[in-house]
C-alpha positions as CSV (number, residue, x, y, z in Angstrom):
1,M,0.0,13.6,-21.1
2,R,-2.9,12.2,-23.1
3,H,-5.6,14.8,-23.5
4,Q,-8.1,15.2,-20.7
5,K,-11.2,17.3,-21.5
6,Y,-12.1,18.1,-17.9
7,L,-8.9,17.4,-15.9
8,T,-5.7,19.5,-16.2
9,I,-2.2,18.0,-15.5
10,T,-2.4,19.3,-12.0
11,A,-5.9,17.9,-11.5
12,M,-4.6,14.5,-12.8
13,I,-1.7,14.5,-10.4
14,A,-4.1,15.4,-7.6
15,Y,-6.6,12.6,-8.7
16,I,-3.9,9.9,-8.9
17,T,-2.7,11.0,-5.5
18,F,-6.2,10.9,-4.1
19,I,-6.7,7.4,-5.5
20,N,-3.5,6.2,-3.9
21,M,-4.8,7.5,-0.6
22,F,-7.6,5.0,-0.6
23,I,-5.6,2.1,0.8
24,P,-4.3,3.9,3.9
25,L,-7.6,5.6,4.4
26,S,-9.4,2.2,4.2
27,T,-7.2,0.8,6.9
28,D,-5.8,3.6,9.1
29,L,-9.0,5.6,9.5
30,Y,-10.7,3.0,11.8
31,L,-7.5,1.7,13.6
32,P,-8.2,3.7,16.8
33,A,-11.6,2.0,16.9
34,L,-10.3,-1.6,16.7
35,P,-10.4,-2.3,20.5
36,E,-13.9,-0.7,20.6
37,M,-15.1,-2.8,17.7
38,G,-13.9,-6.0,19.5
39,N,-16.0,-5.1,22.5
40,Y,-19.0,-4.1,20.3
41,F,-19.0,-7.4,18.4
42,S,-17.7,-9.5,21.3
43,A,-15.0,-10.6,18.9
44,S,-11.4,-11.7,19.5
45,E,-8.4,-9.5,18.6
46,F,-7.6,-12.0,15.8
47,L,-11.1,-11.8,14.3
48,V,-11.1,-8.0,14.5
49,G,-7.7,-7.9,12.9
50,L,-9.1,-10.1,10.2
51,T,-11.0,-7.0,9.0
52,L,-7.6,-5.7,7.9
53,T,-6.1,-9.0,6.7
54,I,-9.1,-10.0,4.5
55,F,-9.0,-6.5,3.0
56,F,-5.4,-6.7,1.9
57,F,-5.6,-10.3,0.8
58,V,-8.7,-9.8,-1.4
59,F,-7.2,-6.4,-2.6
60,A,-4.2,-8.3,-3.8
61,I,-6.3,-10.8,-5.8
62,S,-8.5,-8.1,-7.1
63,M,-5.5,-6.2,-8.6
64,I,-4.4,-9.4,-10.4
65,L,-7.7,-9.7,-12.1
66,F,-8.3,-6.1,-13.0
67,G,-4.8,-5.4,-14.4
68,P,-5.3,-7.5,-17.6
69,L,-8.9,-6.3,-17.9
70,S,-7.7,-2.7,-17.9
71,D,-5.3,-3.6,-20.7
72,K,-8.2,-5.0,-22.6
73,Y,-11.1,-2.6,-21.9
74,G,-9.2,0.5,-21.0
75,R,-8.7,2.4,-17.7
76,R,-11.9,4.4,-17.4
77,P,-14.5,1.5,-17.2
78,I,-12.4,-0.3,-14.6
79,L,-12.0,2.9,-12.6
80,I,-15.7,3.6,-12.6
81,F,-16.6,0.0,-11.7
82,G,-14.0,0.0,-8.8
83,A,-15.2,3.3,-7.4
84,A,-18.8,2.2,-7.5
85,I,-18.1,-1.1,-5.7
86,Y,-16.0,0.6,-3.1
87,T,-18.6,3.2,-2.3
88,A,-21.4,0.6,-1.9
89,A,-19.2,-1.7,0.2
90,S,-18.1,1.2,2.5
91,F,-21.8,1.9,3.3
92,A,-22.4,-1.8,3.9
93,C,-19.6,-1.8,6.4
94,A,-21.0,1.3,8.2
95,V,-24.4,-0.4,8.8
96,S,-23.0,-3.9,9.7
97,S,-24.9,-5.6,12.5
98,N,-22.2,-8.3,13.2
99,I,-18.5,-8.9,12.6
100,Y,-19.2,-11.3,9.7
101,F,-21.3,-8.8,7.8
102,L,-18.5,-6.3,8.3
103,L,-16.0,-8.8,7.0
104,A,-18.2,-9.3,3.9
105,G,-18.3,-5.5,3.4
106,R,-14.5,-5.3,3.7
107,F,-14.2,-8.1,1.1
108,F,-16.1,-6.0,-1.5
109,Q,-14.3,-2.8,-0.4
110,A,-11.1,-4.6,-1.3
111,V,-12.4,-5.7,-4.7
112,G,-13.2,-2.0,-5.6
113,S,-9.9,-0.8,-4.2
114,G,-7.9,-3.3,-6.3
115,A,-9.5,-2.0,-9.5
116,V,-8.9,1.6,-8.6
117,I,-5.3,1.2,-7.5
118,T,-4.3,-0.9,-10.5
119,V,-5.6,1.9,-12.8
120,A,-3.8,4.6,-10.7
121,T,-0.4,2.9,-11.2
122,A,-1.0,2.4,-14.9
123,L,-2.0,6.0,-15.3
124,I,1.5,7.1,-14.1
125,K,3.1,5.2,-16.9
126,D,0.4,6.2,-19.4
127,C,0.6,9.9,-18.7
128,F,4.2,10.7,-17.7
129,R,7.8,9.8,-18.8
130,G,11.4,10.1,-17.6
131,Q,12.3,12.7,-15.0
132,V,8.7,13.9,-15.0
133,M,7.5,10.4,-14.1
134,R,10.1,10.2,-11.3
135,K,8.9,13.5,-9.8
136,I,5.3,12.3,-10.1
137,L,6.1,9.1,-8.2
138,A,7.7,11.2,-5.5
139,I,4.9,13.7,-5.4
140,T,2.1,11.1,-5.2
141,Q,4.1,9.2,-2.5
142,A,4.8,12.4,-0.5
143,L,1.2,13.6,-0.6
144,G,-0.1,10.1,-0.1
145,V,1.4,10.0,3.4
146,I,-1.0,12.6,4.4
147,A,-3.7,9.9,4.5
148,P,-2.0,7.6,7.0
149,M,-0.8,10.6,9.0
150,V,-4.3,12.3,9.2
151,A,-6.5,9.2,9.1
152,P,-6.0,7.9,12.6
153,L,-6.3,11.5,14.0
154,V,-9.6,11.9,12.2
155,G,-10.6,8.4,13.3
156,G,-9.8,9.3,16.9
157,I,-11.8,12.6,16.7
158,L,-14.7,10.8,15.1
159,L,-14.8,8.4,18.1
160,T,-15.5,11.4,20.4
161,F,-18.7,12.1,18.5
162,I,-19.8,8.8,17.0
163,D,-18.9,5.2,17.3
164,W,-16.7,3.1,14.9
165,R,-19.3,3.4,12.2
166,G,-18.4,7.0,11.6
167,S,-15.1,6.0,9.9
168,F,-17.0,3.9,7.3
169,Y,-19.5,6.6,6.6
170,L,-16.6,9.0,5.9
171,L,-15.1,6.3,3.5
172,T,-18.5,6.1,1.8
173,I,-18.4,9.9,1.1
174,L,-14.8,9.7,-0.2
175,G,-15.8,6.8,-2.4
176,A,-18.6,8.9,-3.9
177,I,-16.2,11.7,-4.6
178,N,-13.9,9.3,-6.4
179,L,-16.8,7.9,-8.5
180,T,-17.8,11.4,-9.5
181,V,-14.3,12.3,-10.7
182,A,-14.0,8.9,-12.5
183,F,-16.9,9.9,-14.7
184,L,-15.0,13.1,-15.7
185,F,-11.8,11.1,-16.6
186,C,-11.0,10.6,-20.3
187,E,-9.5,7.3,-21.4
188,T,-5.7,7.2,-21.6
189,L,-5.2,3.8,-23.3
190,S,-5.8,4.0,-27.1
191,E,-7.5,1.2,-28.9
192,R,-4.3,0.5,-30.8
193,K,-2.4,-0.3,-27.5
194,R,-5.1,-2.5,-26.0
195,Y,-5.1,-6.3,-25.8
196,H,-7.5,-7.7,-28.4
197,G,-7.8,-11.3,-27.3
198,G,-10.6,-12.9,-25.3
199,I,-11.3,-12.1,-21.6
200,L,-9.8,-15.4,-20.4
201,N,-6.9,-15.1,-22.7
202,S,-6.1,-11.7,-21.3
203,L,-5.3,-13.3,-18.0
204,T,-2.5,-15.1,-19.7
205,L,-0.8,-11.7,-19.7
206,L,-0.1,-12.4,-16.1
207,L,1.9,-15.5,-17.0
208,E,4.0,-13.4,-19.5
209,V,4.9,-10.9,-16.8
210,G,5.5,-13.8,-14.3
211,R,8.1,-15.3,-16.7
212,K,10.3,-12.2,-16.5
213,K,12.7,-13.5,-13.8
214,Y,14.6,-10.2,-13.1
215,F,11.4,-8.3,-12.9
216,M,9.7,-10.8,-10.6
217,S,12.7,-11.4,-8.3
218,S,13.2,-7.7,-7.9
219,L,9.5,-7.2,-7.1
220,V,9.6,-10.0,-4.5
221,M,12.8,-8.5,-2.9
222,F,11.1,-5.1,-2.5
223,S,7.8,-6.6,-1.5
224,I,9.2,-8.6,1.4
225,L,10.0,-5.2,3.1
226,S,6.3,-4.3,3.1
227,A,5.4,-7.1,5.5
228,P,6.8,-5.5,8.7
229,Y,5.0,-2.2,8.2
230,M,1.7,-4.0,7.7
231,A,2.4,-6.1,10.8
232,Y,2.9,-2.8,12.6
233,L,-0.4,-1.5,11.1
234,S,-2.4,-4.5,12.4
235,A,-0.7,-4.6,15.8
236,S,-0.1,-0.9,16.6
237,S,-3.4,-0.2,18.3
238,F,-2.9,-3.2,20.6
239,I,0.7,-2.1,21.3
240,Y,-0.2,1.4,22.2
241,V,-3.6,1.0,23.8
242,E,-3.2,-2.3,25.5
243,F,0.6,-2.8,26.0
244,F,1.4,0.8,26.8
245,D,-2.0,1.6,28.2
246,L,-2.7,4.7,26.1
247,T,-6.2,6.0,25.2
248,A,-7.5,5.8,21.6
249,Q,-6.9,9.5,21.1
250,E,-3.3,9.3,22.5
251,Y,-2.7,6.3,20.2
252,S,-3.8,8.3,17.2
253,Y,-1.2,11.0,18.0
254,F,1.6,8.4,18.2
255,F,0.4,6.8,15.0
256,A,0.3,10.2,13.2
257,V,3.8,11.1,14.3
258,N,5.1,7.8,12.9
259,S,3.2,8.3,9.7
260,A,4.7,11.8,9.4
261,A,8.1,10.3,9.0
262,S,6.9,9.0,5.6
263,I,6.9,12.6,4.3
264,A,10.7,12.6,4.3
265,G,10.9,9.4,2.3
266,P,10.0,10.6,-1.2
267,I,12.0,13.8,-0.7
268,L,15.0,11.7,0.4
269,Y,14.5,9.4,-2.6
270,L,14.8,12.3,-5.1
271,K,18.0,13.5,-3.4
272,L,19.5,10.1,-3.2
273,K,18.9,9.4,-6.9
274,N,21.0,12.5,-7.7
275,L,23.8,11.5,-5.3
276,I,24.3,7.7,-5.3
277,S,23.6,4.7,-7.5
278,N,20.7,2.3,-7.3
279,V,22.9,-0.2,-5.4
280,G,23.9,2.5,-2.9
281,I,20.2,3.3,-2.3
282,L,19.4,-0.4,-1.8
283,R,22.3,-0.9,0.7
284,L,21.1,2.1,2.7
285,I,17.5,0.6,2.7
286,F,18.8,-2.7,4.1
287,F,21.0,-1.0,6.7
288,V,18.3,1.3,8.1
289,S,15.6,-1.5,8.0
290,M,17.8,-3.9,10.0
291,L,18.9,-1.2,12.5
292,S,15.3,-0.3,13.2
293,G,14.4,-3.9,13.8
294,V,17.2,-4.4,16.3
295,L,16.1,-1.2,18.1
296,V,12.5,-2.4,18.4
297,L,13.8,-5.7,19.9
298,S,16.2,-4.0,22.3
299,V,14.5,-0.9,23.6
300,G,11.0,-1.0,22.1
301,Q,9.3,-2.3,25.2
302,M,10.6,0.3,27.6
303,R,8.1,3.1,26.9
304,A,5.7,4.2,24.1
305,I,8.0,7.0,23.0
306,M,10.9,4.5,22.8
307,F,8.9,2.2,20.6
308,L,8.0,5.1,18.4
309,L,11.6,6.3,18.0
310,A,12.8,2.7,17.3
311,F,10.2,2.2,14.5
312,L,10.5,5.6,12.9
313,P,13.6,4.8,10.8
314,F,11.8,1.9,9.2
315,T,8.8,4.1,8.4
316,A,11.0,6.7,6.8
317,I,13.1,4.3,4.7
318,G,10.0,2.4,3.7
319,A,8.8,5.6,2.1
320,V,12.0,5.6,0.1
321,V,11.4,2.0,-1.0
322,R,8.0,2.6,-2.5
323,P,8.8,5.2,-5.2
324,F,12.3,3.7,-5.7
325,A,10.9,0.2,-6.3
326,M,8.0,1.5,-8.5
327,E,10.5,3.4,-10.8
328,I,12.7,0.4,-11.2
329,L,9.8,-1.9,-12.0
330,L,8.0,0.4,-14.3
331,L,11.2,1.0,-16.3
332,E,11.4,-2.8,-16.7
333,A,7.9,-3.0,-18.0
334,K,7.7,-2.3,-21.7
335,E,4.3,-3.5,-22.6
336,N,1.0,-4.5,-21.0
337,I,1.4,-1.8,-18.4
338,G,-1.9,-2.5,-16.7
339,T,-0.9,-6.1,-16.1
340,A,2.6,-5.2,-14.9
341,S,1.0,-2.6,-12.7
342,S,-1.3,-5.1,-11.2
343,M,1.7,-7.3,-10.4
344,I,3.7,-4.4,-8.9
345,N,0.8,-3.8,-6.5
346,F,-0.3,-7.4,-6.0
347,V,3.0,-8.9,-4.7
348,P,3.7,-6.2,-2.0
349,T,0.0,-6.4,-0.9
350,L,0.3,-10.2,-0.6
351,F,3.3,-9.9,1.6
352,G,1.6,-7.1,3.5
353,S,-1.4,-9.4,4.2
354,L,1.1,-12.0,5.5
355,G,2.7,-9.4,7.6
356,M,-0.7,-8.4,9.1
357,M,-1.5,-12.0,10.0
358,L,1.9,-12.4,11.6
359,G,1.5,-9.1,13.5
360,T,-1.6,-10.3,15.3
361,L,-0.4,-13.8,16.2
362,P,-0.4,-14.6,19.9
363,W,3.2,-13.4,20.6
364,S,4.4,-13.1,24.2
365,N,4.0,-9.4,23.4
366,F,3.4,-7.6,20.1
367,V,6.5,-5.4,20.3
368,D,8.9,-8.4,20.3
369,G,6.8,-10.0,17.5
370,L,7.1,-6.9,15.4
371,G,10.9,-6.8,15.9
372,I,11.3,-10.4,14.9
373,I,9.2,-9.8,11.7
374,M,11.3,-6.7,10.8
375,T,14.7,-8.4,11.2
376,T,13.6,-11.6,9.4
377,A,12.0,-9.8,6.5
378,T,15.1,-7.6,6.0
379,T,17.4,-10.7,6.1
380,L,15.3,-12.5,3.5
381,S,15.3,-9.4,1.2
382,I,19.1,-9.2,1.5
383,V,19.5,-12.9,0.7
384,L,17.4,-12.5,-2.4
385,W,19.3,-9.4,-3.5
386,I,22.6,-11.4,-3.3
387,L,21.1,-14.0,-5.5
388,I,20.0,-11.3,-8.0
389,K,23.5,-9.9,-8.0
390,R,24.9,-13.3,-8.8
391,G,22.8,-13.4,-11.9
392,K,20.4,-16.2,-10.8
393,F,17.5,-14.3,-12.3
394,G,19.0,-12.7,-15.4
395,A,19.8,-9.0,-15.9
396,A,18.0,-5.7,-16.1
397,R,16.7,-4.8,-19.5
398,Q,18.2,-1.3,-19.2
399,S,20.8,0.3,-17.0
400,A,18.3,2.6,-15.3
401,S,16.6,-0.3,-13.7
402,D,19.8,-2.2,-12.6
403,I,20.1,-2.8,-8.9
404,T,23.2,-5.0,-9.1
């Protein structure tokens, strides 16, 4: 690992994990308060859901912009800038007087998050290699699920003491902690490895990454599978609170149990890598994803517990997809790691934003809508994999990243 004056290897792993928690914290923490926010602002479910959708859409665009900039200026200045913007925007959300001011705050929260997450992914490739990198990916993913598991519980507890603003005040504090550590971080990208062209020309690095057909097709294939979970994220409070008539606190328990299934994902990923091939892992991912979608459609409406059990397999296998996909894609990326990292994060987020919009459409009920999204997304991903197998998008650059 490149020398850090103030942060040990353990501290770096903890910091990268903490950074990766920002996205689930920024969304899951205030999920129990969504119905209350709708009443407070006299806003529709769609408009309140837009606070999630706009976050993920702008977050995706932000990553695309800051990836090349981190290759040009280094990781540290982008990290500090992102943390500062995020902290200020979180405070703006907390003091919002109307839904549109809140949406503006979420916009800038997303800008800061995009910068921070792009750097976090690049740091994994900057600092670690081989088996160590694989373990770091699993560790950060495993610890990262603490955020979506704990966040709604904390959000539900906060609602018993303070209104929806409490979640954003807490995000402000966490943003300030991130900013403080960012100032202690030492640069990991040497001058020799940086892009030395102009600012606008640095954005052409995106085109270079985009021309890598195998990389991009594999990225899209994995990214499609992120849409159903984000659809669940945007619709879950309405499913549990309105469809199943649970309280906000009860909803937070169900949400936390589902998130806890993510803990098994990275552990399972490490075991599967030692037992079966990449193709075997991918087939398992497709099978479990489709099975879960069918279960949601068939038994998900019966009771809240049945919906939870039907969706749990998708949550668990989704936690396998994330470290698995990231390893495959990072191995394919040989240069301009910041730009490649921005693409690795951008495309899943883009599909996730689409999933969020689809999740809150006026379905006859949100449970059926989610089941349709799950089965459709899995089918599309399988079709794309078949095309990749047939060589329509070239071949992997090295055997370790081959999924055919």
